[in-house]
N, C-alpha and C positions, 0 to 999 in steps of 0.2 A: 368636739371641729372634725369639719368635713374632709376627707382626704383630700379635695383641692385647696382648703384652706389650709393645709397641714401641710401639702407642697411648698404655698405659696410661704408661707411662714419661714420652711426650711430655707427656702431660696433666699429671701432677704435675711435673715440671721446667719448663716451660715458666710455673706459677700458679705456683710460689716464686718463678723470676725474675722473672714481674710482684710479687709481693707485696716482695719484697728491693731491686727499682728501685725503688715505688711510696713505701717508708721511707726509702731517701737520695735523695729528692727534699726531705727536710724540711732545714731550717737548724739544727735543734733538734741538741746537741750529741749525742751514743752514741744517738737513734733509729737512725742508719744499721747499725752493726754490729750491734742489739741486733734489727732487722730483719732482716736477713741470718743470724743465728744462728739465731731461731726458722724463719725459712720453710729452709733448711736443713736444720737439724736434722729440720723434721717432713715435710721432702723425701727425707731419708736413710731414715726408715724405711717410709714409703708407697713406697719404688724396692724397700726389699730383702721388702715384703711381695709385689709386683707375682712376686715370682722363689718365694716360698714359704715366705719364710724371714721374723723374728722379731726388730725389735730393739728394746732399749727406750729410752727416753728420753737416759739417760744415753750410753749406748754410745753410740748416735747423735750425740752433741754430741760425743764424743772423735772420732768420725769425720771430723764435720764441722771438728773444729779442726787436727787431720792434714793433711786434703784441703785447706786455706786455704792451707796451709801451702808448698803443692807449687805452690799457680797463682793466690795474691796477687799483684797485679805489685809487682813489685820497683824499678822506673823512680822516682825522684826528683820527675821532671816530674811522672809521671800522679800522682803520690800528693799534689803541691805545688797541683796546679791542680784537682782533685776538690774539695778544700778549699773551695776559694772557688766553684768551678762548681757547683752542685745535679745537673745532667743530667750532667755527666761522673759523677759521683761515682753518678750510678743506674745510666748506662749499662756502667762500671767492673763496677758491683755484680750488672747481668744477666749482663754476660760470663761472669765470676764462676762464678757461679751454675749457668749452660746448662753450661762445662765440666764445672764437678764434679758435677751432675746423670749428666751421658752417661757419664762415668767409672766413678761409683760403679755406673749402670745394668749398664755392662760385667760391675764384679768383680763385681758382686751375683748375675749370670747365671750366672759360671763358680759363683762357692762355695755360694747354694743350688740345684745343679743334680742 
């Protein structure tokens, strides 16, 4: 990954993480997961473009769902706590988006090389 590509990935991933984290501060049911999906799907499309690829929205959404199954915390205590403490939910979301974003960047670097 070139320095320019890394910088672009950094901006895309951190913007998506901030958007998802902000959405997860809401106490309204469903807003958090909707924010996560929109932010991560848009992020996926942007990361593919950094490496010269093009992914349509539906394909990006499928990729996100597959990645979320790999990195979503499975510890019941974290899930339970995040339901009642918006800050925890937001922090988990930011961490998930960051982890997924960098994994996708590595994947797309190879895939679109």
